N, C-alpha and C positions, 0 to 999 in steps of 0.2 A: 439221323443215326442210321448206320448201316446194319443190314441184316445178313444172315448166312446165304440168302438167295441172291445176293448182290451180283455174284459171278454171272448168273444168267440174265437177271433183269436189267442190270446196268450195262454190262459189256456186250451181251448178245442181242438184246432187244432194242435198247435206246439207240445204239450206234448203227444198227441195221437200217433204221429209217433214213440215215444220211445217204444211203446208197440206193434206195429203192428205185429212184427215177431212172437210173442207168442200167438196171438189171432186166428190164422188160423187153428190150430190143436187141440185146447183144447175144450172138452165138446160138440163136434159136435153130434147132434141128441139126446142128453140127456135132459130130462125135469128136472131131479135133479140127482146129483151124489155126492159122497163124496170123500174126499182125506185127508190124514193126514197133520197136520201143518208142514210147512217147517222149522220153527225156532221159538224160543221163548218158554216160559213156557206153553203157550196155543196158539191156533190158529184156523184155519178154520175147522169147523165141517162138513160143507156141502157147495156145490156150486150149484146154480140154474141158468140155462141158460134162459135169458130173451130177448135178442136181442141187436142190435147195439147201443152202447153208453148209458147204463143205467145211470141215473143222480139222481133225487130226490127219496126219499123213506119215507114211513110213515106206521105205524102199526095201525090197527083199532081193538081195543079190543072187540068191540061189536059183530064182526063176525069173529075175529081171522084171518083176512086177512092182507097181506102186499101189499102195492101199490107202484109200481115202474114206474117212468116216463122213457120212452125210446125215445131218440132223433132221432134215425134212422141213416142211413149210411152217410148222408151229411146234411149240414145246410139247413133248410127249407124243409127237408124230411117230409112226413106224420108222425105224432107222434102217440104214443100209450101209454097206461098204462097197464103194466103187473100186474095181480092180482095173488098173491101167497097165497095158503092156509098155514098158519103158523103151522098147525098140521101135515101136510105131507111134507111141503117144496116143493110143486109142483105148477107150474103155472096152474090155473084153467080157466082163460079167459084173453083175451086182449081187451081193449077198445080203439076205435079210437078217437083221439082228434086232435086239430089243431096242426100246425107245432111248433117245438121247445118247447115241454113240458119240464119243468125243476123242479119246486118245487111241492111238494105234502104235504098236511096237513090234519090231522084228527081233526074235531070239535066235542068234547065230548058232547056239549050241544044239538046239533041236530043229532048227530051220522051220519054225512055226511063227505065225503072226498072232498077236494078242490085241483084242479090241475091247475097250470099256463100253458098257451101257449103264443104265440107271443104277442097277444093283447086281451086275454080273460082268464077267469077262469072257468073251468068246475066243476060242482057239481055232485058228484056220491053218490047214496044212498046205503043202506046196501045190496040191491039185485044186486049190481054192475051194475046199470043202470045210465046213464048220464041224469039227470033230469033238468038241467039248464046250460046255458052258459052266463056268465056275461062279458060284454065288459069292458076292462080296458085300460089304455094307453099302447102304444107299448113298448115291452121289458120286460114283466112281468117275473121275475126270482126267486122270493122268497116270502114266506108266513110266518105269525106268528099269533098265536091265543091269544087274550086278554081274560083271564079267568075271569076278574072282570066285564068288560063291554060286554062280549060275542061278540066281534067284531073280524074281520079278517083283517089283514094288508097285502097289496100286494105291493112289490117293483117292479117298472118298471125302469130298469137301464138306458135305452136309453132316456126315457122321463123325467127323473129327478123328479120323483114323487112317493110318497107312498100313495096308495089308501086305504080307509077304507070301508069294506063291512059289512053291517048288515045281518048276516046269517038268521035272522028270515024272512027277505024279499028277501034275496039274491040280494041286490042292493047296488051300491056304494053310500055312504052317506057323504063322505068327501075326500079331497085330500090335501096332505101335500108336499110342495116343499122340496126335499132332493137331494143333488148332487150325481147323479149316484148310487143309492142304489143297492147293489148286494146281501146282505143277511140280515136276520132279526131274532131277538129273543125278547121274551116278558119277562119282569121283573115283577113278580107278587107282589114283596115286595114294589116297588116304583110306580107301575103302569106306567112303562116306556116301550117304544119299542126302541131297539137299532138297527141301520141300518149301516152295514159296507159298505165301498166303496173302492174297489181295485183301481179305477181310481183316486179318490181324495185323497187316503191315509188317510181316516178319518173314525171315527165311530160317527154317528149322534144320539143324544138322543132325543126322542120324548115323550112328556107328553101325555099319552093316554087319560087322563081325559079331556084334552082340544084340543087334536090333534094339538099341536104346538111343534115346535123344541125348546128344552131347551138349548142345547149346542152342539158343535162339538168337538170331541177329535181327536187330531192329532196323527196319528201313525208314526212310524219311516220311514225314506226314503226307498222306495221300499219294504215296508212290505207287500203290497198288501193284506189288511185284507179281509177275506172271511167269513167262517162259524163261528157261535156264539152259546154259550150255557150259561144258567143262573143257578147258584148254590144258592138255596134259603137260606141255612143255614148261609152263610156269606154275601149274597148280591153281590157276585162277578160275573162278566160277562167274559167269556173266548172267546178270538178271535183268530182264526187261521190266522197266517201271512204266506200266500202262498209263498211270495217272499223270506223269510228269514229263514224258517224252525223253527219257534218259535210260541209260544202262548202268547199273551198279556193278563194280568189279570187286569180288570177294576173294581174299587170299585164303586158301585152305590151310595154310600153316598157322594162321592167327584167327581165322574165322571172323575177320573184320573187313569192312568196306575200305578199300585202298584207293579207289578212283570212281568217278562218275562221269560218263560220256554222254554228250547230247546227241540224240538221233532224231527220227521223225516223230510225228504225233501219234500217240496211242500205240507204242510198240507192244507186241504180244509174243510171237514165237521167236526163238533164238536157235541157231544151228551152228555147229562147228564143222567146217569142211577140212578134213585131214589132208586132202590133196594139195591145196594151196595155202593151208594154215591161216584161214580167215574165219571170222565169226560173222554170220549173217543175221540181221534183225528185221523182222517183218513189221512195218509201220502201217497200221490199219488205216488211219484217217489221212495220212500223207500219200498213200498209194505208192509207197517206195519200199526198197530194201536197202538198209544201211550195211556197209561192209566195213568191218573193224579189223585192223591188223593187231592181233593180241600181243605181238612181241613189243609193241610200243604203246599199246592201249590208246589207239587213235582211230577215228573214222577216216578211212582213206578214199571212199567213194560212196555214191548213192545211186542205186539202180532204179530205173522205172519198174514199177510193179503193176499188178492188176488192180481190180476194184476191191479194196479191203483186204490186203495181205494179212494172213492170220498165223498159219503154222508152216513149217518147212521140213523138207527131207532132202538127203543127198544121195544121188545116183553115182556110185563109183565106177560104173561101166562107161558112162558118157561124160562124167564130170559135170553134170548139170544139177541144179537145185530145183526142186518142185515146191511150189507155194500154193496153199489153198487160199482162194479169194472168197472170203466170207460174204462179200457184198455182191458178187456177180455169178454165183453158182458154178464157178470154174476153178480149174487148177492151172496156174501159169508155170511155164518152164523157163528158167533163167540160166544162162551160161555161167558156170562156175569159174 
């Protein structure tokens, strides 16, 4: 029987043991190094050492920096945010935050970066200074930005709530009851927020105009839905099924699953690249990144990744994708 702590205990701790043997000798002492791809038509262009268990990642186009949450060596370790200069692919500073930092998000309206910790959200300005800490319910693990209302949504998996932050005041203005939300994505076409739950095996749909739940979509048994991405051309939402090695495609017009695509083992993070109109999926156990053409809903290539690809971010200046490697304390840079 699963418990609400499954997100950390099963996904974060059990699978980490699969990669321990390869994390002790790689990249020691390097701020940034490169290595050729090990397989696939394309692969890793560079690797950047950031620290124990890198998790969330986001790109800030206003200062060309990449922000990476680093969990630390153990649960409840002091957390940090590693800041990478996207022009040199080197870590330029580390910011101390509360324990268990996971999600990170760039808000283009105020040009600030938001980072979740156990029960708070830190706000980072363009000078890489923490300017505010916002209290949220315990278990904050995911973020999404509403580009219509300029709001930020925070998923607290253990508290069964999605909080809404007004970034103009950096205060919580609403709370929505959702069963163990673990990841979020915003649908700009319908003004919806989609919240996956690996514990409840569902994807909950929130109407952002009213901050109310519209419906809940049942995933397959043991799918363990996690990362999500939205493709604006078709209005489809792509959901990584960590437990089944697949990606479910949800139509936002019907809020039903219309397709399921086979990817690598234990997919977690999902990213939409607006430059080449592709969906990228980080496959943890396969050490690969699957590339989906959303116009035909088909996997068109598989790229070599690092050790335990986890979450992704897109750099629109260099048209590269950054991938956190949960199993090797690094961030990989992959050509878009």
